[in-house]
C-alpha positions in Angstrom: 138.7 36.6 -79.7 137.6 38.2 -76.2 140.3 39.3 -73.9 140.0 36.4 -71.9 140.7 34.2 -75.1 143.4 36.4 -76.4 145.4 36.2 -72.9 145.1 32.5 -72.6 146.2 32.0 -76.1 149.2 33.9 -75.6 149.9 31.9 -72.3 149.6 28.7 -74.6 152.5 30.3 -76.6 150.5 30.6 -79.8 149.5 33.4 -81.8 145.8 35.1 -81.1 144.4 37.8 -83.3 146.2 40.7 -81.8 149.0 41.2 -79.1 147.3 41.3 -75.3 147.4 44.7 -73.3 148.3 45.3 -70.1 148.0 48.3 -68.1 149.4 49.1 -64.5 149.9 52.7 -63.0 150.2 54.4 -60.0 147.3 56.1 -58.5 148.4 59.7 -59.0 148.8 58.7 -62.9 145.4 57.0 -62.7 143.9 59.9 -61.3 145.4 62.2 -63.8 144.3 60.1 -66.5 141.0 59.9 -65.8 140.6 63.8 -65.3 142.6 64.5 -68.7 140.5 62.0 -70.5 137.2 62.4 -69.0 136.7 58.6 -68.0 135.9 56.8 -64.7 138.1 53.6 -63.7 136.4 50.8 -66.2 136.2 53.4 -68.8 140.2 54.1 -68.6 140.8 50.7 -68.6 138.6 50.2 -71.8 140.6 53.3 -73.3 143.6 51.7 -72.8 142.7 48.3 -74.1 143.6 46.4 -71.2 142.8 42.7 -71.3 143.1 42.1 -67.6 141.2 42.6 -64.5 142.2 42.1 -61.1 140.5 41.1 -57.9 141.7 40.8 -54.4 140.8 39.9 -51.0 140.8 42.3 -48.0 143.1 42.2 -45.3 141.2 42.4 -42.0 143.8 42.2 -39.6 145.3 44.7 -37.3 146.0 48.0 -39.6 146.6 50.8 -36.5 149.4 53.1 -37.1 151.6 53.5 -34.3 154.3 55.8 -35.3 154.2 59.5 -36.3 154.5 59.6 -40.1 154.0 56.3 -40.6 151.8 56.1 -44.2 151.6 52.0 -44.1 151.5 48.7 -42.4 152.4 45.2 -43.8 150.4 42.0 -42.8 153.8 41.3 -40.6 153.5 44.2 -38.6 156.0 46.7 -40.4 155.3 50.0 -40.3 156.4 52.0 -43.3 156.8 55.7 -44.3 157.8 57.9 -47.4 156.4 57.9 -50.5 154.2 55.0 -52.1 154.6 51.8 -49.8 157.6 53.6 -48.3 160.6 52.4 -46.0 160.6 50.6 -43.2 161.2 52.3 -39.9 162.9 49.1 -38.3 163.9 45.3 -38.7 162.5 43.9 -35.8 164.2 40.0 -36.5 167.5 41.5 -37.4 169.0 39.9 -34.3 166.4 37.2 -33.5 167.1 33.8 -32.2 165.2 30.8 -33.8 162.9 30.7 -30.7 162.3 34.8 -31.0 161.4 34.2 -34.9 158.9 31.2 -34.1 157.3 33.5 -31.4 157.0 36.5 -33.5 153.3 37.7 -33.9 153.1 36.1 -37.6 149.9 37.1 -39.4 146.9 34.6 -39.6 145.6 33.6 -42.8 142.1 34.2 -41.1 142.7 37.7 -41.5 142.0 37.5 -45.3 138.6 38.3 -45.9 137.7 36.5 -49.2 133.7 37.3 -49.1 134.0 39.9 -52.3 136.2 37.8 -54.2 134.1 35.9 -56.1 131.6 38.4 -56.8 134.4 40.7 -58.4 135.5 38.3 -60.2 132.3 37.4 -61.7 131.6 40.9 -62.9 134.3 40.2 -65.7 135.3 36.7 -65.8 133.5 35.8 -69.3 134.9 38.6 -71.0 138.4 39.4 -69.3 141.8 37.8 -68.0 141.3 37.8 -64.5 144.2 38.1 -61.8 144.1 37.0 -58.2 145.7 35.5 -55.4 147.7 37.3 -52.6 150.6 39.5 -54.1 153.0 37.4 -52.0 156.2 39.6 -52.0 158.1 37.3 -49.6 161.5 38.5 -50.5 160.5 42.0 -49.3 159.0 40.9 -46.3 162.3 39.1 -45.3 164.3 42.1 -46.0 161.7 44.1 -44.0 161.8 41.4 -41.0 165.6 41.2 -41.4 167.2 44.1 -43.1 168.7 43.8 -46.6 172.7 43.6 -46.0 171.7 41.7 -42.5 169.8 39.2 -44.6 172.5 38.6 -47.1 175.2 38.1 -44.5 173.1 35.6 -42.7 172.4 33.8 -46.2 176.1 32.6 -45.4 176.6 32.8 -41.7 173.0 31.6 -40.0 171.2 29.8 -43.2 168.7 28.3 -40.4 167.5 32.2 -39.5 166.9 33.0 -43.1 165.0 29.7 -43.3 162.9 30.1 -40.3 161.7 33.6 -41.4 161.0 32.7 -45.2 158.9 29.7 -43.8 156.9 31.9 -41.7 156.1 34.3 -44.4 155.4 31.7 -46.8 153.0 29.8 -44.2 151.0 32.8 -44.4 151.0 33.5 -48.1 150.5 30.0 -49.1 147.3 29.8 -46.9 146.3 33.3 -48.1 146.0 32.5 -51.8 145.0 29.0 -51.1 141.8 30.5 -49.5 141.1 33.1 -52.2 141.4 30.3 -54.6 139.1 27.5 -52.6 136.7 30.6 -52.7 136.7 31.7 -56.3 139.6 29.8 -58.8 137.0 29.0 -61.1 136.6 32.6 -61.7 140.4 33.5 -62.1 142.6 32.9 -64.6 146.1 33.8 -63.5 147.9 33.9 -59.8 149.9 37.0 -59.8 152.7 37.5 -57.5 155.6 40.0 -57.3 159.0 39.8 -55.9 162.0 42.2 -57.3 165.0 40.3 -57.9 166.7 42.4 -60.3 168.5 46.0 -59.9 169.3 48.4 -62.7 172.7 46.8 -63.3 171.7 43.3 -62.9 170.2 40.4 -60.3 170.3 41.0 -56.6 172.1 37.7 -55.8 173.5 35.0 -58.1 171.8 31.8 -59.3 173.3 29.6 -56.4 171.8 32.0 -53.7 168.5 32.2 -55.6 168.2 28.6 -56.0 169.2 27.9 -52.3 167.1 30.1 -50.6 164.2 31.5 -52.8 163.6 28.8 -55.7 161.9 26.5 -53.3 159.0 29.1 -52.1 158.7 30.0 -55.6 158.0 26.7 -56.8 155.6 26.0 -53.9 153.4 29.0 -55.2 153.5 28.0 -58.9 152.4 24.7 -57.6 149.5 26.2 -55.7 148.6 28.0 -58.8 148.5 25.1 -61.1 146.9 22.7 -58.4 143.9 25.2 -59.2 144.4 25.2 -62.8 145.7 28.6 -63.0 148.4 30.2 -64.9 151.1 32.0 -62.6 152.7 35.5 -63.8 155.4 37.0 -61.4 156.0 40.7 -61.5 160.2 41.2 -60.9 161.8 44.4 -61.8 165.2 45.1 -62.8 168.0 42.9 -64.5 167.5 39.4 -63.5 168.2 37.5 -66.7 170.7 34.8 -65.0 168.0 33.9 -62.7 165.3 33.3 -65.5 166.3 29.8 -66.2 165.8 28.7 -62.7 162.1 30.6 -62.7 161.2 28.5 -65.8 162.3 25.3 -64.1 159.9 26.5 -61.2 156.9 26.3 -63.9 156.2 29.9 -63.8 154.3 30.8 -66.7 155.0 34.5 -67.1 157.4 37.5 -66.2 155.9 40.8 -65.8 157.0 43.7 -66.6 160.2 43.5 -68.6 162.4 46.7 -68.2 164.6 46.5 -71.3 166.7 49.6 -69.9 168.4 47.1 -67.3 171.5 45.1 -67.8 171.0 41.7 -69.5 167.5 42.6 -70.5 168.0 43.0 -74.5 164.8 42.2 -75.9 166.1 40.3 -78.9 168.0 38.1 -76.9 165.4 37.3 -74.1 163.2 36.3 -76.6 165.4 34.1 -78.8 166.6 32.4 -75.2 163.3 32.0 -73.7 160.5 33.2 -75.7 159.1 29.7 -76.3 159.1 28.8 -72.6 157.9 32.0 -70.7 155.6 34.9 -71.5 156.8 37.9 -71.4 155.1 40.8 -70.2 155.8 44.8 -70.6 159.0 45.6 -72.6 158.0 48.9 -73.4 160.4 51.5 -71.9 158.7 53.4 -68.9 162.2 54.7 -67.6 163.3 56.4 -70.6 160.4 56.3 -73.7 157.1 56.8 -71.9 158.1 59.6 -69.4 160.7 61.5 -71.6 159.1 60.9 -75.2 156.6 62.3 -77.3 153.5 60.3 -79.0 155.4 59.9 -82.1 158.8 58.5 -80.7 156.6 56.6 -78.4 155.0 54.8 -81.2 158.3 54.2 -83.2 159.6 52.4 -80.2 156.5 50.6 -79.6 156.6 49.4 -83.3 160.2 47.9 -82.6 159.1 46.1 -79.4 156.0 44.4 -81.6 158.4 43.4 -84.4 160.6 41.6 -81.7 158.5 40.2 -79.0 154.9 39.5 -80.8 156.2 36.5 -83.2 155.1 33.1 -82.1 152.7 34.6 -79.3 154.0 34.7 -75.8 154.2 38.1 -75.4 151.9 40.9 -73.6 152.5 44.5 -74.6 152.6 47.2 -71.9 154.8 49.6 -70.0 158.1 48.2 -68.9 157.2 48.8 -64.9 153.5 48.1 -63.4 153.2 51.5 -61.7 153.5 54.3 -64.5 154.3 57.2 -62.8 152.7 60.4 -62.6 155.1 62.3 -64.4 154.5 60.1 -67.4 152.4 62.1 -70.0 149.2 60.7 -70.7 149.2 61.2 -74.1 152.1 59.0 -74.6 150.6 55.9 -72.8 147.6 56.4 -74.8 150.4 56.4 -78.1 151.8 53.2 -76.5 148.3 51.2 -76.4 146.8 52.6 -79.8 149.6 51.6 -81.4 149.8 47.8 -80.4 146.0 48.3 -81.1 146.9 49.3 -84.8 150.2 47.4 -85.5 149.8 44.4 -83.0 147.7 42.0 -85.3 148.8 38.7 -86.3 
């Protein structure tokens, strides 16, 4: 099997020739690994046996930063500062009325430039599984716009405000991904989205709140992907076991990157309870094992995970967080992927 066939077989909950592999990493780790191993970007993906390639559209809307120290601006005009994507400077809709929400300068899907997507996907689509679509972190954008504590309060006191904000956010993301898929869906395999509904100690909300506010929007995204004959995979950090049944009900095909160090995310139980209905991607602990271990301990833990998760298919091996951090030893990541390559055969 090539990578594409291997991944799509896994998504059908059948056993491929071997467990597919996924590598996501921070820019800092990626640069370190390239230097240490003497490889370019594509060479490093091949060395890590990565069965996926990703294509993204270009955001061509307003991107100038106005605040000193700002490092990033979201499509919704939120300037952020600090490490990585940072933290928002303010929450502009924290006290907004419905009229103020509707008159907010929401982004236009016209700002999504898809001219590169088809050609980029075409380079790899015959061999690798192609990820595409807008990342669409609608939960995080709502937090940026309203403030997290304020957002939770308004779910109880002003549900119409939360609904209005989420509807505007989703109007943009659905139009953005529809534009991408209209240009290149026949070259893409998986609609990949991201929202973190879990924490280290459990879900950030209960099942009732998730179903009331977020289930309908997640289902719209899943339905959009399926309308274009794509599988749909969501990145979701933390412990969110209680929300998995609702996520499965939306039709979601896969969850990434499962973190076994979080409350409720015991791999044996996840596989037993949900493994025939949703694909699990990740599961090899990056929080402790990859950062603090050595190649031998990483190999041992990777073998444990394979023994638990690979029977029957429906499993993609990788780190338990998409952004392997810079402090992670390169030799540990090599050991993880090489172990899957050696021991992950069906």
